[in-house]
C-alpha positions as semicolon CSV with decimal commas, in nm:
position;residue;x (nm);y (nm);z (nm)
1;M;5,131;10,699;9,004
2;I;5,039;10,947;9,277
3;M;5,122;11,304;9,180
4;P;5,252;11,537;9,454
5;A;5,006;11,796;9,583
6;H;5,080;12,162;9,519
7;Y;4,934;12,446;9,721
8;L;4,820;12,800;9,650
9;H;4,907;13,053;9,922
10;C;4,720;13,386;9,904
11;E;4,771;13,683;10,132
12;N;4,695;14,054;10,149
13;V;4,971;14,309;10,192
14;D;4,928;14,671;10,298
15;Q;5,231;14,789;10,103
16;L;5,533;14,668;9,910
17;P;5,893;14,790;9,948
18;D;5,965;15,084;9,717
19;V;6,345;15,069;9,748
20;R;6,480;14,851;9,469
21;P;6,727;14,587;9,597
22;A;7,078;14,609;9,459
23;D;7,078;14,243;9,357
24;S;6,858;14,057;9,110
25;S;6,875;13,715;9,269
26;P;6,613;13,443;9,213
27;G;6,302;13,509;9,417
28;L;6,301;13,881;9,344
29;I;6,004;14,020;9,152
30;N;6,028;14,378;9,029
31;I;5,698;14,553;8,964
32;W;5,657;14,889;8,797
33;K;5,338;15,093;8,823
34;L;5,290;15,302;8,511
35;D;5,063;15,606;8,486
36;I;4,978;15,611;8,115
37;L;4,879;15,979;8,109
38;S;5,210;16,089;8,263
39;Q;5,394;15,949;7,960
40;K;5,212;16,163;7,702
41;P;5,503;16,411;7,665
42;Q;5,731;16,118;7,572
43;F;5,479;15,947;7,343
44;L;5,655;16,005;7,010
45;Q;5,987;15,895;7,156
46;L;5,832;15,581;7,303
47;E;5,651;15,502;6,978
48;Q;5,985;15,472;6,800
49;L;6,066;15,166;7,012
50;L;5,781;14,968;6,855
51;N;5,848;14,755;6,549
52;A;5,630;14,760;6,238
53;E;5,405;14,479;6,360
54;E;5,349;14,650;6,697
55;K;5,271;14,983;6,530
56;A;5,021;14,809;6,304
57;R;4,858;14,652;6,608
58;A;4,828;14,992;6,774
59;A;4,669;15,133;6,458
60;R;4,396;14,867;6,469
61;F;4,251;14,998;6,796
62;H;3,923;15,182;6,743
63;E;3,983;15,424;7,030
64;Q;4,288;15,650;7,029
65;K;4,314;15,612;7,407
66;D;4,352;15,235;7,371
67;A;4,616;15,276;7,100
68;Q;4,815;15,514;7,319
69;Q;4,784;15,281;7,616
70;F;4,919;14,988;7,416
71;T;5,201;15,196;7,267
72;V;5,320;15,340;7,597
73;T;5,293;15,010;7,786
74;R;5,470;14,809;7,515
75;A;5,753;15,063;7,483
76;V;5,812;15,084;7,859
77;L;5,801;14,705;7,879
78;K;6,075;14,681;7,616
79;I;6,287;14,933;7,807
80;L;6,254;14,734;8,130
81;L;6,312;14,398;7,961
82;A;6,621;14,534;7,788
83;D;6,763;14,631;8,125
84;A;6,681;14,289;8,273
85;A;6,824;14,101;7,974
86;S;7,129;14,329;7,928
87;S;7,014;14,426;7,581
88;A;6,878;14,729;7,395
89;P;6,503;14,808;7,375
90;E;6,503;14,792;6,995
91;N;6,646;14,439;7,013
92;I;6,370;14,306;7,237
93;K;6,122;14,090;7,045
94;I;5,804;13,996;7,227
95;M;5,618;13,693;7,095
96;L;5,321;13,483;7,205
97;S;5,329;13,124;7,323
98;E;5,082;12,872;7,183
99;N;4,850;12,976;7,467
100;N;4,898;13,347;7,391
101;K;5,126;13,427;7,684
102;P;5,377;13,701;7,590
103;L;5,740;13,594;7,613
104;I;6,091;13,669;7,491
105;P;6,194;13,394;7,247
106;E;6,561;13,413;7,346
107;N;6,662;13,200;7,644
108;T;6,735;13,494;7,875
109;G;6,586;13,350;8,194
110;V;6,363;13,658;8,218
111;H;5,991;13,614;8,285
112;F;5,739;13,896;8,269
113;N;5,371;13,980;8,271
114;V;5,165;14,293;8,209
115;S;4,820;14,417;8,306
116;H;4,636;14,745;8,269
117;S;4,308;14,897;8,378
118;G;4,183;15,253;8,360
119;D;4,486;15,481;8,327
120;E;4,721;15,246;8,511
121;A;4,944;14,966;8,386
122;V;5,160;14,731;8,590
123;I;5,461;14,533;8,470
124;A;5,617;14,241;8,659
125;I;5,963;14,104;8,576
126;A;6,118;13,803;8,750
127;K;6,344;13,501;8,709
128;Q;6,057;13,258;8,762
129;P;5,708;13,232;8,607
130;V;5,500;13,530;8,717
131;G;5,151;13,665;8,658
132;I;5,000;14,001;8,745
133;D;4,652;14,152;8,726
134;V;4,523;14,498;8,812
135;E;4,161;14,608;8,808
136;Q;4,002;14,946;8,857
137;M;3,723;14,892;9,110
138;Q;3,450;15,070;8,919
139;T;3,141;15,139;9,128
140;D;2,901;15,066;8,841
141;F;3,052;14,725;8,762
142;D;2,809;14,435;8,816
143;Y;3,039;14,203;9,005
144;H;2,752;13,982;9,123
145;S;2,700;13,823;8,781
146;V;3,073;13,751;8,744
147;A;3,096;13,597;9,090
148;E;2,800;13,374;9,008
149;Y;2,988;13,184;8,737
150;A;3,349;13,232;8,852
151;F;3,346;13,200;9,232
152;S;3,306;12,892;9,446
153;E;3,045;12,884;9,722
154;A;3,314;12,962;9,979
155;E;3,443;13,257;9,776
156;S;3,093;13,396;9,720
157;A;3,024;13,363;10,093
158;Q;3,346;13,551;10,165
159;V;3,232;13,838;9,941
160;Q;2,884;13,850;10,094
161;K;3,001;13,859;10,455
162;S;3,271;14,118;10,388
163;G;3,219;14,472;10,508
164;H;3,350;14,583;10,169
165;P;3,207;14,330;9,922
166;R;3,318;14,512;9,607
167;Q;3,680;14,523;9,720
168;E;3,661;14,160;9,830
169;F;3,531;14,058;9,487
170;F;3,820;14,230;9,310
171;R;4,067;14,083;9,559
172;I;3,961;13,728;9,469
173;W;3,914;13,802;9,099
174;T;4,261;13,951;9,048
175;R;4,412;13,649;9,224
176;K;4,245;13,411;8,980
177;E;4,356;13,619;8,683
178;A;4,715;13,657;8,804
179;F;4,744;13,284;8,873
180;L;4,616;13,185;8,527
181;K;4,838;13,443;8,357
182;G;5,137;13,315;8,550
183;L;5,068;12,956;8,448
184;G;5,040;13,061;8,086
185;T;4,837;12,756;7,989
186;G;4,532;12,948;7,870
187;L;4,184;12,993;8,011
188;I;3,996;12,716;8,188
189;N;3,627;12,639;8,153
190;D;3,551;12,646;8,524
191;L;3,710;12,928;8,723
192;K;3,555;12,783;9,037
193;L;3,833;12,522;9,030
194;I;4,076;12,791;9,146
195;S;4,024;12,869;9,514
196;C;4,178;13,204;9,608
197;L;4,087;13,249;9,972
198;D;4,346;13,348;10,233
199;T;4,390;12,994;10,365
200;P;4,646;12,768;10,187
201;T;4,455;12,553;9,938
202;K;4,554;12,246;9,740
203;I;4,557;12,330;9,370
204;N;4,299;12,126;9,181
205;P;4,476;11,859;8,970
206;L;4,244;11,943;8,678
207;I;4,433;12,270;8,632
208;K;4,703;12,209;8,372
209;G;5,061;12,327;8,390
210;V;5,106;12,320;8,768
211;T;5,447;12,179;8,863
212;A;5,501;12,362;9,194
213;G;5,321;12,560;9,459
214;W;5,226;12,922;9,394
215;N;5,222;13,237;9,607
216;I;4,984;13,527;9,546
217;K;5,009;13,866;9,712
218;T;4,729;14,122;9,681
219;L;4,753;14,497;9,728
220;E;4,499;14,779;9,705
221;F;4,636;15,115;9,593
222;D;4,514;15,468;9,520
223;Q;4,180;15,369;9,680
224;A;4,061;15,264;9,335
225;Y;4,275;14,972;9,215
226;M;4,328;14,613;9,324
227;M;4,642;14,428;9,215
228;S;4,755;14,067;9,260
229;I;5,095;13,915;9,184
230;A;5,132;13,539;9,142
231;C;5,459;13,348;9,121
232;E;5,589;12,995;9,149
233;S;5,720;12,929;9,499
234;L;6,044;12,764;9,392
235;G;6,381;12,807;9,559
236;P;6,442;13,115;9,775
237;A;6,175;13,318;9,947
238;V;5,983;13,553;9,721
239;R;6,063;13,923;9,753
240;I;5,850;14,180;9,573
241;H;5,959;14,534;9,498
242;L;5,716;14,799;9,368
243;S;5,812;15,131;9,214
244;A;5,651;15,395;8,995
245;Y;5,791;15,425;8,644
246;K;5,890;15,781;8,560
């Protein structure tokens, strides 16, 4: 039996709309950018939204900064999910799939994904499978060694010929991460199987869990972060809205 081919479409965007649409129809992905430090005054209030298991998880972090980051991000996520699922934050239970992808066990039709780097976190909520990754483009990060094992020859060549090789590395890397997180089937042994160049590419059949084509949009912000959003390209055209959580 010949399986249908599915394609990965990657593109760069200069900006995303910051006016939230009034509707929440399929194809709409809402993304919130969260400045962790700005939430410090509300920390105790946000902490109350975590259940006992989540508080215990926060307590296991060795660094207080990491514990605060988890607490703030998890609490804000529950607030946003409650709004999307017409529930209350304290009623939102976040569990892990067998491949460790966070999900809501109730059949709400709400999909989400979270990523954080540095002092920023990003949260994506949609009605279709979605993945998001953000990376702080640290100048002392040795991206060459990562590209050596994770990038195909074509991707490595793209980085090398770029006028801004560090940014180009993070552009491709966040695409791979967002795609895998969106699939939710776990890590793969060979990241070179995922081609994340700007040209439409047939998804390698060795990658499990692919039942449709995927779109990935990549955005650089604050001159220090690279973010990619991946979603299944089912049904209506994908619309992405980005706003800062306050």
